[in-house]
DRENPA-3360 file (N, C-alpha, C; in nm, 2 decimals, always signed):
BEGIN
1 = MEPRNIVL = +9.47/+10.57/+8.59/+9.42/+10.50/+8.73/+9.27/+10.51/+8.69 ~ +9.27/+10.37/+8.72/+9.07/+10.30/+8.64/+9.00/+10.37/+8.75 ~ +8.87/+10.38/+8.73/+8.78/+10.40/+8.87/+8.77/+10.30/+8.98 ~ +8.79/+10.22/+8.99/+8.80/+10.13/+9.13/+8.88/+10.18/+9.23 ~ +9.01/+10.19/+9.15/+9.12/+10.27/+9.20/+9.09/+10.38/+9.29 ~ +9.05/+10.43/+9.23/+9.05/+10.64/+9.26/+8.91/+10.55/+9.40 ~ +8.84/+10.50/+9.39/+8.72/+10.46/+9.51/+8.82/+10.44/+9.61 ~ +8.92/+10.29/+9.57/+8.97/+10.23/+9.69/+9.07/+10.35/+9.78;
9 = CLACFLLL = +9.11/+10.48/+9.72/+9.22/+10.53/+9.75/+9.16/+10.58/+9.86 ~ +8.96/+10.69/+9.80/+8.96/+10.80/+9.84/+8.85/+10.71/+10.00 ~ +8.81/+10.57/+10.01/+8.76/+10.53/+10.13/+8.88/+10.53/+10.18 ~ +9.04/+10.50/+10.17/+9.13/+10.49/+10.24/+9.14/+10.58/+10.34 ~ +9.19/+10.72/+10.23/+9.17/+10.89/+10.29/+9.06/+10.93/+10.39 ~ +8.93/+10.86/+10.36/+8.80/+10.91/+10.43/+8.87/+10.80/+10.56 ~ +8.88/+10.72/+10.61/+8.97/+10.61/+10.70/+9.01/+10.69/+10.73 ~ +9.17/+10.72/+10.71/+9.28/+10.77/+10.78/+9.25/+10.91/+10.82;
17 = ANGLTFGI = +9.16/+11.00/+10.78/+9.10/+11.09/+10.78/+9.04/+11.16/+10.91 ~ +8.92/+11.03/+10.94/+8.83/+11.02/+11.04/+8.89/+10.98/+11.14 ~ +8.97/+10.89/+11.14/+9.02/+10.84/+11.29/+9.17/+10.95/+11.31 ~ +9.19/+11.06/+11.22/+9.29/+11.12/+11.27/+9.22/+11.20/+11.36 ~ +9.14/+11.27/+11.26/+9.04/+11.42/+11.34/+8.97/+11.37/+11.43 ~ +8.87/+11.26/+11.42/+8.84/+11.18/+11.56/+8.91/+11.15/+11.68 ~ +9.06/+11.07/+11.63/+9.08/+11.07/+11.73/+9.19/+11.15/+11.79 ~ +9.18/+11.30/+11.80/+9.24/+11.37/+11.81/+9.15/+11.44/+11.90;
25 = RFLKKRNL = +8.98/+11.47/+11.84/+8.85/+11.55/+11.96/+8.88/+11.44/+12.08 ~ +8.88/+11.31/+12.05/+8.87/+11.24/+12.18/+9.01/+11.24/+12.27 ~ +9.14/+11.28/+12.23/+9.24/+11.34/+12.29/+9.15/+11.50/+12.42 ~ +9.17/+11.56/+12.36/+9.09/+11.65/+12.36/+9.03/+11.64/+12.55 ~ +8.89/+11.51/+12.50/+8.84/+11.50/+12.59/+8.83/+11.41/+12.69 ~ +9.06/+11.37/+12.66/+9.12/+11.31/+12.77/+9.09/+11.20/+12.78 ~ +9.03/+11.09/+12.67/+9.01/+10.99/+12.65/+9.13/+10.89/+12.59 ~ +9.23/+10.87/+12.66/+9.34/+10.84/+12.56/+9.32/+10.73/+12.48;
33 = LLALEWFV = +9.23/+10.60/+12.55/+9.19/+10.47/+12.53/+9.14/+10.46/+12.37 ~ +9.00/+10.58/+12.35/+8.96/+10.61/+12.22/+9.08/+10.68/+12.08 ~ +9.13/+10.81/+12.15/+9.23/+10.86/+12.07/+9.35/+10.77/+12.04 ~ +9.40/+10.72/+12.12/+9.48/+10.58/+12.06/+9.44/+10.51/+11.94 ~ +9.30/+10.40/+11.98/+9.29/+10.32/+11.87/+9.24/+10.41/+11.75 ~ +9.12/+10.55/+11.73/+9.13/+10.57/+11.61/+9.27/+10.60/+11.54 ~ +9.38/+10.67/+11.65/+9.51/+10.69/+11.55/+9.58/+10.62/+11.51 ~ +9.50/+10.41/+11.55/+9.60/+10.30/+11.51/+9.51/+10.26/+11.38;
41 = VAFSATNF = +9.38/+10.24/+11.36/+9.30/+10.25/+11.26/+9.37/+10.37/+11.16 ~ +9.39/+10.47/+11.19/+9.42/+10.63/+11.09/+9.55/+10.60/+11.03 ~ +9.61/+10.51/+11.12/+9.80/+10.45/+11.03/+9.80/+10.34/+10.97 ~ +9.70/+10.23/+10.99/+9.68/+10.11/+10.92/+9.62/+10.21/+10.79 ~ +9.52/+10.25/+10.82/+9.44/+10.31/+10.65/+9.57/+10.39/+10.59 ~ +9.67/+10.44/+10.64/+9.77/+10.54/+10.59/+9.85/+10.43/+10.52 ~ +9.91/+10.32/+10.62/+10.01/+10.22/+10.54/+9.90/+10.16/+10.42 ~ +9.79/+10.11/+10.48/+9.73/+10.05/+10.35/+9.75/+10.13/+10.19;
49 = LVFFLTGS = +9.68/+10.25/+10.16/+9.70/+10.35/+10.06/+9.86/+10.34/+10.04 ~ +9.94/+10.37/+10.13/+10.05/+10.33/+10.05/+10.08/+10.20/+9.99 ~ +10.06/+10.07/+10.05/+10.07/+9.99/+10.00/+10.01/+9.94/+9.83 ~ +9.87/+10.05/+9.84/+9.80/+10.04/+9.73/+9.89/+10.09/+9.65 ~ +9.94/+10.19/+9.66/+9.99/+10.30/+9.56/+10.13/+10.23/+9.52 ~ +10.15/+10.18/+9.58/+10.39/+10.17/+9.58/+10.38/+10.01/+9.57 ~ +10.31/+9.97/+9.61/+10.35/+9.79/+9.68/+10.44/+9.78/+9.75 ~ +10.48/+9.90/+9.84/+10.62/+9.90/+10.00/+10.55/+9.76/+10.06;
57 = EHAYLISY = +10.61/+9.64/+10.09/+10.59/+9.54/+10.14/+10.58/+9.56/+10.34 ~ +10.71/+9.66/+10.31/+10.68/+9.73/+10.49/+10.57/+9.77/+10.50 ~ +10.49/+9.87/+10.44/+10.36/+9.95/+10.45/+10.28/+9.81/+10.47 ~ +10.27/+9.73/+10.41/+10.17/+9.64/+10.42/+10.15/+9.57/+10.53 ~ +10.24/+9.52/+10.61/+10.32/+9.45/+10.71/+10.28/+9.54/+10.81 ~ +10.34/+9.66/+10.82/+10.24/+9.75/+10.95/+10.09/+9.79/+10.94 ~ +10.08/+9.79/+10.82/+9.88/+9.73/+10.79/+9.83/+9.68/+10.83 ~ +9.93/+9.54/+10.78/+9.84/+9.39/+10.82/+9.83/+9.38/+11.04;
65 = FCDAFSRA = +9.92/+9.42/+11.10/+9.95/+9.45/+11.19/+9.83/+9.52/+11.30 ~ +9.80/+9.64/+11.22/+9.68/+9.72/+11.25/+9.56/+9.66/+11.29 ~ +9.59/+9.59/+11.16/+9.46/+9.55/+11.13/+9.38/+9.40/+11.20 ~ +9.52/+9.35/+11.30/+9.50/+9.28/+11.36/+9.47/+9.29/+11.51 ~ +9.55/+9.43/+11.57/+9.54/+9.44/+11.62/+9.38/+9.55/+11.64 ~ +9.38/+9.54/+11.58/+9.25/+9.64/+11.61/+9.09/+9.56/+11.57 ~ +9.13/+9.43/+11.49/+9.00/+9.32/+11.50/+9.05/+9.26/+11.61 ~ +9.12/+9.21/+11.70/+9.16/+9.14/+11.80/+9.14/+9.20/+11.95;
73 = FGIPLITA = +9.18/+9.26/+11.92/+9.18/+9.38/+12.05/+9.13/+9.52/+12.13 ~ +9.20/+9.55/+11.94/+9.13/+9.78/+11.98/+9.06/+9.81/+11.96 ~ +8.94/+9.74/+11.86/+8.82/+9.80/+11.90/+8.67/+9.71/+12.02 ~ +8.71/+9.58/+12.00/+8.68/+9.46/+12.08/+8.70/+9.51/+12.26 ~ +8.77/+9.58/+12.28/+8.83/+9.55/+12.41/+8.86/+9.71/+12.45 ~ +8.96/+9.80/+12.40/+9.05/+9.91/+12.42/+8.90/+10.00/+12.41 ~ +8.85/+9.96/+12.34/+8.72/+10.11/+12.24/+8.57/+10.09/+12.34 ~ +8.58/+9.98/+12.37/+8.45/+9.95/+12.44/+8.52/+9.97/+12.60;
81 = LGLMAVTH = +8.62/+10.00/+12.64/+8.66/+10.00/+12.78/+8.67/+10.21/+12.78 ~ +8.72/+10.23/+12.64/+8.71/+10.39/+12.61/+8.56/+10.42/+12.62 ~ +8.46/+10.35/+12.56/+8.34/+10.39/+12.58/+8.27/+10.39/+12.69 ~ +8.30/+10.32/+12.79/+8.22/+10.29/+12.94/+8.26/+10.41/+13.02 ~ +8.35/+10.51/+12.96/+8.36/+10.59/+13.09/+8.26/+10.74/+13.07 ~ +8.14/+10.66/+12.98/+8.04/+10.80/+13.02/+7.93/+10.68/+12.97 ~ +7.90/+10.56/+12.98/+7.80/+10.38/+13.04/+7.85/+10.39/+13.16 ~ +7.95/+10.34/+13.22/+7.97/+10.31/+13.37/+8.10/+10.41/+13.45;
89 = AYKPSVGK = +8.13/+10.55/+13.37/+8.21/+10.65/+13.44/+8.35/+10.57/+13.45 ~ +8.39/+10.48/+13.38/+8.51/+10.43/+13.39/+8.62/+10.52/+13.35 ~ +8.71/+10.51/+13.46/+8.80/+10.66/+13.44/+8.92/+10.58/+13.43 ~ +9.02/+10.56/+13.40/+9.10/+10.45/+13.46/+9.24/+10.58/+13.45 ~ +9.38/+10.59/+13.54/+9.44/+10.66/+13.54/+9.51/+10.63/+13.38 ~ +9.60/+10.76/+13.33/+9.67/+10.75/+13.22/+9.77/+10.59/+13.24 ~ +9.82/+10.65/+13.28/+9.95/+10.52/+13.29/+9.84/+10.37/+13.31 ~ +9.78/+10.34/+13.35/+9.64/+10.25/+13.38/+9.63/+10.21/+13.17;
97 = ELMMFAGA = +9.58/+10.37/+13.15/+9.55/+10.28/+13.01/+9.61/+10.31/+12.86 ~ +9.81/+10.32/+12.91/+9.90/+10.36/+12.85/+9.93/+10.17/+12.87 ~ +9.92/+10.11/+12.94/+9.92/+9.97/+13.00/+9.78/+9.87/+12.95 ~ +9.73/+9.88/+12.89/+9.62/+9.82/+12.85/+9.67/+9.87/+12.74 ~ +9.69/+9.96/+12.67/+9.71/+9.95/+12.52/+9.85/+9.87/+12.54 ~ +9.96/+9.85/+12.61/+10.08/+9.77/+12.57/+10.03/+9.65/+12.57 ~ +9.96/+9.64/+12.66/+9.94/+9.46/+12.66/+9.88/+9.42/+12.54 ~ +9.75/+9.48/+12.53/+9.67/+9.48/+12.30/+9.81/+9.47/+12.27;
105 = LLGTLALI = +9.90/+9.51/+12.20/+9.95/+9.50/+12.15/+10.06/+9.40/+12.16 ~ +10.09/+9.42/+12.27/+10.17/+9.26/+12.28/+10.09/+9.12/+12.27 ~ +9.96/+9.16/+12.30/+9.90/+9.04/+12.31/+9.90/+9.00/+12.15 ~ +9.87/+9.12/+12.03/+9.86/+9.08/+11.85/+10.01/+8.99/+11.86 ~ +10.13/+9.06/+11.90/+10.26/+9.04/+11.85/+10.19/+8.87/+11.89 ~ +10.19/+8.84/+12.01/+10.14/+8.68/+12.04/+10.09/+8.63/+12.01 ~ +9.94/+8.64/+11.90/+9.87/+8.63/+11.80/+9.90/+8.58/+11.70 ~ +10.00/+8.65/+11.62/+10.07/+8.65/+11.52/+10.14/+8.55/+11.47;
113 = AAKVLVPL = +10.23/+8.57/+11.57/+10.36/+8.49/+11.63/+10.40/+8.34/+11.60 ~ +10.27/+8.32/+11.69/+10.20/+8.19/+11.76/+10.12/+8.11/+11.58 ~ +10.22/+8.02/+11.53/+10.13/+8.01/+11.41/+10.07/+7.88/+11.39 ~ +10.08/+7.81/+11.51/+9.99/+7.74/+11.53/+9.86/+7.80/+11.57 ~ +9.82/+7.92/+11.59/+9.73/+7.98/+11.63/+9.64/+8.03/+11.48 ~ +9.73/+8.05/+11.39/+9.69/+8.13/+11.24/+9.54/+8.07/+11.21 ~ +9.56/+8.01/+11.20/+9.38/+7.86/+11.11/+9.27/+7.92/+11.22 ~ +9.28/+7.96/+11.33/+9.19/+8.04/+11.45/+9.19/+8.15/+11.45;
121 = LPYFYVLM = +9.25/+8.22/+11.40/+9.24/+8.36/+11.37/+9.10/+8.44/+11.39 ~ +9.12/+8.37/+11.22/+8.97/+8.45/+11.17/+8.86/+8.41/+11.24 ~ +8.82/+8.27/+11.31/+8.69/+8.29/+11.40/+8.75/+8.39/+11.54 ~ +8.90/+8.38/+11.61/+8.86/+8.47/+11.73/+8.83/+8.61/+11.68 ~ +8.88/+8.66/+11.54/+8.82/+8.76/+11.53/+8.68/+8.79/+11.58 ~ +8.57/+8.69/+11.49/+8.50/+8.71/+11.47/+8.40/+8.73/+11.66 ~ +8.48/+8.68/+11.72/+8.39/+8.63/+11.79/+8.46/+8.78/+11.86 ~ +8.48/+8.82/+11.92/+8.56/+8.96/+11.95/+8.49/+9.06/+11.92;
129 = WVIFSVYL = +8.44/+9.04/+11.80/+8.35/+9.14/+11.73/+8.22/+9.11/+11.78 ~ +8.17/+9.01/+11.77/+8.05/+8.99/+11.86/+8.02/+9.01/+11.98 ~ +8.13/+9.04/+12.01/+8.10/+9.05/+12.19/+8.15/+9.18/+12.15 ~ +8.19/+9.23/+12.07/+8.18/+9.44/+12.09/+8.08/+9.45/+12.02 ~ +7.99/+9.37/+12.00/+7.85/+9.42/+11.88/+7.78/+9.41/+12.01 ~ +7.76/+9.32/+12.11/+7.69/+9.28/+12.24/+7.66/+9.42/+12.35 ~ +7.83/+9.49/+12.31/+7.81/+9.62/+12.39/+7.76/+9.73/+12.33 ~ +7.79/+9.70/+12.20/+7.75/+9.82/+12.10/+7.54/+9.83/+12.16;
137 = VYFAVRLA = +7.43/+9.76/+12.13/+7.37/+9.71/+12.19/+7.29/+9.79/+12.32 ~ +7.38/+9.76/+12.35/+7.39/+9.79/+12.50/+7.39/+9.96/+12.48 ~ +7.49/+10.00/+12.45/+7.54/+10.15/+12.45/+7.42/+10.16/+12.34 ~ +7.36/+10.15/+12.23/+7.24/+10.18/+12.20/+7.07/+10.24/+12.28 ~ +7.10/+10.07/+12.33/+6.99/+10.11/+12.44/+7.00/+10.25/+12.52 ~ +7.09/+10.30/+12.62/+7.14/+10.34/+12.68/+7.13/+10.50/+12.60 ~ +7.19/+10.50/+12.48/+7.13/+10.61/+12.44/+6.98/+10.64/+12.45 ~ +6.87/+10.49/+12.41/+6.75/+10.52/+12.34/+6.65/+10.60/+12.47;
145 = TVGESLHA = +6.75/+10.54/+12.61/+6.70/+10.56/+12.71/+6.67/+10.69/+12.79 ~ +6.74/+10.78/+12.68/+6.83/+10.94/+12.77/+6.76/+11.06/+12.64 ~ +6.69/+10.92/+12.54/+6.64/+11.04/+12.46/+6.66/+11.03/+12.32 ~ +6.77/+11.01/+12.29/+6.88/+10.99/+12.19/+6.85/+10.89/+12.08 ~ +6.75/+10.90/+12.02/+6.71/+10.78/+11.96/+6.80/+10.76/+11.83 ~ +6.81/+10.88/+11.77/+6.91/+10.90/+11.63/+7.00/+10.83/+11.64 ~ +7.06/+10.87/+11.76/+7.24/+10.80/+11.76/+7.21/+10.70/+11.83 ~ +7.12/+10.64/+11.90/+7.09/+10.46/+11.89/+7.08/+10.43/+11.78;
153 = IGVMFGML = +7.01/+10.44/+11.73/+6.98/+10.39/+11.56/+7.15/+10.40/+11.48 ~ +7.14/+10.46/+11.47/+7.35/+10.48/+11.43/+7.41/+10.40/+11.47 ~ +7.43/+10.37/+11.61/+7.57/+10.27/+11.66/+7.40/+10.18/+11.66 ~ +7.32/+10.15/+11.59/+7.27/+10.05/+11.55/+7.31/+9.96/+11.39 ~ +7.31/+10.13/+11.33/+7.35/+10.09/+11.20/+7.51/+9.98/+11.19 ~ +7.57/+10.06/+11.29/+7.71/+10.08/+11.25/+7.73/+9.91/+11.35 ~ +7.68/+9.89/+11.47/+7.68/+9.72/+11.46/+7.63/+9.63/+11.40 ~ +7.58/+9.64/+11.36/+7.55/+9.54/+11.20/+7.57/+9.60/+11.06;
161 = ASLTIACI = +7.65/+9.72/+11.00/+7.74/+9.65/+10.87/+7.90/+9.65/+10.95 ~ +7.92/+9.66/+11.06/+8.05/+9.60/+11.12/+8.07/+9.51/+11.17 ~ +7.99/+9.44/+11.21/+7.97/+9.28/+11.20/+7.97/+9.21/+11.09 ~ +7.91/+9.20/+11.00/+7.87/+9.18/+10.88/+8.01/+9.15/+10.79 ~ +8.05/+9.30/+10.80/+8.21/+9.34/+10.76/+8.29/+9.20/+10.83 ~ +8.33/+9.24/+10.94/+8.38/+9.10/+11.07/+8.32/+8.94/+11.04 ~ +8.21/+8.93/+11.00/+8.13/+8.82/+10.96/+8.27/+8.74/+10.76 ~ +8.22/+8.87/+10.71/+8.26/+8.80/+10.60/+8.47/+8.82/+10.58;
169 = YDFYKIPG = +8.52/+8.89/+10.65/+8.60/+8.93/+10.63/+8.70/+8.82/+10.55 ~ +8.69/+8.69/+10.59/+8.77/+8.58/+10.59/+8.72/+8.49/+10.53 ~ +8.59/+8.45/+10.53/+8.47/+8.38/+10.48/+8.41/+8.38/+10.36 ~ +8.45/+8.49/+10.30/+8.39/+8.52/+10.24/+8.36/+8.63/+10.05 ~ +8.34/+8.59/+9.98/+8.42/+8.70/+9.88/+8.36/+8.74/+9.81 ~ +8.33/+8.91/+9.74/+8.21/+8.95/+9.69/+8.22/+8.88/+9.54 ~ +8.08/+8.86/+9.46/+8.06/+8.82/+9.39/+8.13/+8.97/+9.29 ~ +8.25/+8.95/+9.20/+8.28/+9.10/+9.10/+8.39/+9.15/+9.25;
177 = DDSNVLLN = +8.45/+9.04/+9.33/+8.52/+9.22/+9.40/+8.63/+9.25/+9.34 ~ +8.67/+9.14/+9.24/+8.79/+9.22/+9.18/+8.78/+9.30/+9.09 ~ +8.65/+9.35/+9.06/+8.64/+9.45/+8.96/+8.50/+9.55/+8.98 ~ +8.44/+9.49/+9.10/+8.35/+9.60/+9.10/+8.38/+9.75/+9.16 ~ +8.30/+9.82/+9.16/+8.40/+9.95/+9.12/+8.34/+10.00/+9.31 ~ +8.24/+9.99/+9.38/+8.21/+10.07/+9.47/+8.13/+9.85/+9.56 ~ +8.10/+9.80/+9.50/+8.03/+9.68/+9.56/+8.16/+9.52/+9.59 ~ +8.32/+9.63/+9.63/+8.42/+9.56/+9.64/+8.43/+9.54/+9.82;
185 = FYVLALTT = +8.54/+9.46/+9.87/+8.49/+9.40/+10.01/+8.57/+9.52/+10.10 ~ +8.67/+9.60/+10.00/+8.78/+9.74/+10.07/+8.70/+9.82/+10.10 ~ +8.62/+9.86/+9.98/+8.56/+9.95/+9.98/+8.43/+9.98/+10.11 ~ +8.39/+9.85/+10.10/+8.28/+9.82/+10.22/+8.36/+9.83/+10.33 ~ +8.42/+9.77/+10.38/+8.53/+9.72/+10.47/+8.57/+9.93/+10.57 ~ +8.59/+9.99/+10.47/+8.73/+10.10/+10.52/+8.61/+10.19/+10.48 ~ +8.50/+10.23/+10.40/+8.40/+10.30/+10.44/+8.32/+10.27/+10.57 ~ +8.27/+10.16/+10.63/+8.20/+10.09/+10.76/+8.27/+10.17/+10.86;
193 = WAYLLVHL = +8.39/+10.11/+10.88/+8.47/+10.11/+10.99/+8.47/+10.34/+10.96 ~ +8.50/+10.38/+10.89/+8.53/+10.50/+10.87/+8.42/+10.58/+10.98 ~ +8.23/+10.53/+10.90/+8.14/+10.58/+10.98/+8.17/+10.53/+11.14 ~ +8.21/+10.44/+11.14/+8.16/+10.38/+11.28/+8.26/+10.49/+11.38 ~ +8.39/+10.49/+11.30/+8.46/+10.62/+11.41/+8.39/+10.70/+11.42 ~ +8.34/+10.73/+11.32/+8.26/+10.95/+11.36/+8.13/+10.91/+11.42 ~ +8.09/+10.82/+11.39/+7.96/+10.78/+11.44/+7.95/+10.78/+11.60 ~ +8.06/+10.68/+11.69/+8.08/+10.66/+11.78/+8.13/+10.80/+11.86;
201 = YYAYCALE = +8.21/+10.89/+11.77/+8.23/+11.01/+11.84/+8.13/+11.08/+11.95 ~ +8.01/+11.05/+11.82/+7.90/+11.17/+11.81/+7.84/+11.11/+11.93 ~ +7.76/+10.99/+11.89/+7.69/+10.95/+11.99/+7.78/+10.91/+12.18 ~ +7.90/+10.92/+12.19/+7.97/+10.90/+12.30/+7.96/+11.08/+12.39 ~ +7.94/+11.16/+12.24/+7.94/+11.32/+12.33/+7.78/+11.33/+12.34 ~ +7.71/+11.24/+12.26/+7.48/+11.27/+12.32/+7.55/+11.23/+12.46 ~ +7.58/+11.12/+12.50/+7.54/+11.04/+12.60/+7.60/+11.11/+12.74 ~ +7.74/+11.20/+12.72/+7.83/+11.20/+12.79/+7.71/+11.36/+12.81;
209 = RAKGAMAA = +7.64/+11.44/+12.78/+7.59/+11.54/+12.74/+7.45/+11.47/+12.84 ~ +7.43/+11.43/+12.80/+7.25/+11.43/+12.85/+7.33/+11.36/+13.01 ~ +7.41/+11.28/+13.02/+7.41/+11.26/+13.17/+7.49/+11.38/+13.26 ~ +7.60/+11.48/+13.18/+7.58/+11.60/+13.18/+7.45/+11.65/+13.28 ~ +7.35/+11.66/+13.19/+7.23/+11.77/+13.19/+7.12/+11.69/+13.35 ~ +7.17/+11.58/+13.38/+7.12/+11.48/+13.44/+7.15/+11.51/+13.62 ~ +7.28/+11.52/+13.59/+7.30/+11.55/+13.69/+7.33/+11.70/+13.78 ~ +7.33/+11.81/+13.63/+7.30/+11.90/+13.68/+7.14/+11.96/+13.73;
217 = LQTR = +7.04/+11.87/+13.65/+6.91/+11.88/+13.76/+6.94/+11.80/+13.89 ~ +7.01/+11.72/+13.95/+7.06/+11.64/+14.05/+7.03/+11.75/+14.17 ~ +7.14/+11.80/+14.10/+7.18/+11.95/+14.20/+7.11/+12.00/+14.22 ~ +6.97/+12.04/+14.18/+6.90/+12.16/+14.23/+6.86/+12.13/+14.35;
% end
């Protein structure tokens, strides 16, 4: 296997492992929205790896759907709502969380099935990611205000990197993309998303701890 292919497989595995590992951790925190979206990303990475290694059309179609789900609703809406547990104390019931997730799945099916929307989808994905990026800026500000400056910087870095990926996804081809070992789109995209999944978990925990410490001080 060529070095470029080995790096791509490693990037897929990294995203798979991060999605599964930190999805389980969010599940332990009873944040079903974030856990499910992290699992979707892991499932997408798994199928993309299978497609890359075997050429399986079924694996490609599954990965394509999961990717569309995450770009349209999973990250911009589901993740933002999940993070609002520590920014707005938003904790819907399990039933409501499942309904939101099911609604996002149906919305993704509608987007893909409506052929008239296909030319507009790249612009829609970018718009949704811009909206999510605005929320991440707010999330970073909240981290900074409680003294978690390093996590705030990490979130801003993840926001800028992922927004860049979203903007070039369907619009720009990196020079030498077909031959570059590291500087190719899929390696950059997969590692960016892998980083975002990990850092959002630790930033979430940092803000959760800060809120817990502030609540403890107020009860004294």
